[in-house]
N, C-alpha and C positions, 0 to 999 in steps of 0.2 A: 481734270487729275485725278482729283477726291476719290471722284465713283473707277477709275481703273486701278489707285492702288487698294480699294477697298475690293472690289469686284478678283484681284489677284490674290489676296488671302485667301481668298473666299474654295478659291481654284488649291493652293498649297493649304486650309486647312483639310475641303473635303477631303485627296491623293490626300495623308495623314494621315485621317481617316480609315482611311480601305483600304492602304497597305499594311495596318498595326492588328496584333491580333493579342487576348486577354490570357497572361498565361492563368486563369482563374477560368477561363470562361468551360462550362461543363457543354456547351457541344459545340461543334463548329458547324455551321449553315452553311451548306454548298447548292444552293437553286432554292426546290423547295422545302430541300431535304435535310438531318437536322443529323450529325452524329453526332456521339459521345465523346467527350473530347481524353487524351491522355487523363489531362488535369482529372473528372468523372473518378477514375481510375486508381493512379498513385499518386495522386497533391501537384502542389504547383510543381514546376519547373521555369523554368527561364527560357523564359522564347527571345532566340538572339537572329532573325529574318524570319522577312517572312517573305512570300511571291506570290501576286493572282495571277491568269489569265482566264480567257478565253479564248479556243482554236480550236474550230474547226464543232462548231455550238458542243464543244464539254466547256466546262469553267472546271478550274484548277487553284488549289489553297496549299503550297508546300511550306509548314511551319519546321523552322529550323532551329534544336533545342543546343544550351550550350554542352560542350565536348562533360563529357564525363558526371551529366546529372541522369543519364537514363540507364538504369543497368540492364540490363537482358532476360534479369525477371522480369522489370518494371516492366518489358518490352511486355512477353511470355504473356502480363497480368493485365496488358491492356487487348491482345488479341484476343486471351480467355474470353474477355469480355464481347469481347465485338463479336465472336461466339457466340455469347449466350442471348447476342442481341440479334439473332440469326444472318451473322454476314458470314459468307465461304468462303476456305480458301482457293483462289482461284488461277492461280500457281503455285507448285513447289518453292517453296526457297531456292536462291538461288544470289550467284556470288557475283556481283557487280566492283566495277571499281571503285563506288563508294562505300562498298559494302557488302554485308548478307539481304536479297531483298524478297518482304514480306508478301504475299496484294491476298487481301483477302475483300470482298462484295456485295452484294446485294441490289434485288433490285427496289429499284426509287419507285417513292409515294406519284409519281409524274409517269401515267404508261407509258411503251416504249422505253423508259431509262434504267440505266442502272449506275450507282455508285462504287466507286473503288477507293480500298482507299490503301494506299504505298507503304508500307516503312522499311526503312533501309538505316537496320543498325552497322556500323562500319568497323573492323577490324581489330580499331586500337582505339582505349579510351580518350584520347586527346583530341580527336575528332568528333562532330558533332553527328547525332540523330537525326534525318529527315523522316517528313511523316507526311503525305502527299496527298489533300482528300478529291477527288475527281469523280464531278455529274454530269451524266450527256446522256445524248443515243445507248444501247448497245441490250449485248444480250447476253447473258452466264454462262458459262461457262467453265462446273467445275475441275479443276484438279488431278 
């Protein structure tokens, strides 16, 4: 019985560690790639939600930030920084039900893969900014 409880606790802690993201991490690791985090550009912002999944060989991690903590100016600074790091716009900005979507991408360190960063900036300050990092098979198309 004690062994079952120990194994159960180990599984729970493993899940918690995988689903947590540090608001002070300088980089987001996604597969073999490391993407500069928004923290590395504008400083610490409170993360209120994280999710990760692997679907169709694409690993994705989404970070949701506290509503009102990241301004449009902060998002632009982050976009500019990613472009300095060789990311390119892969889509024109577009409106979605969650807000304005901006997507940047670059070739992965893994041959045949790409890295995408989707930034969703809500229309209202009372809603959260979401940043999704993805890595997997694909090719880049410039907008």
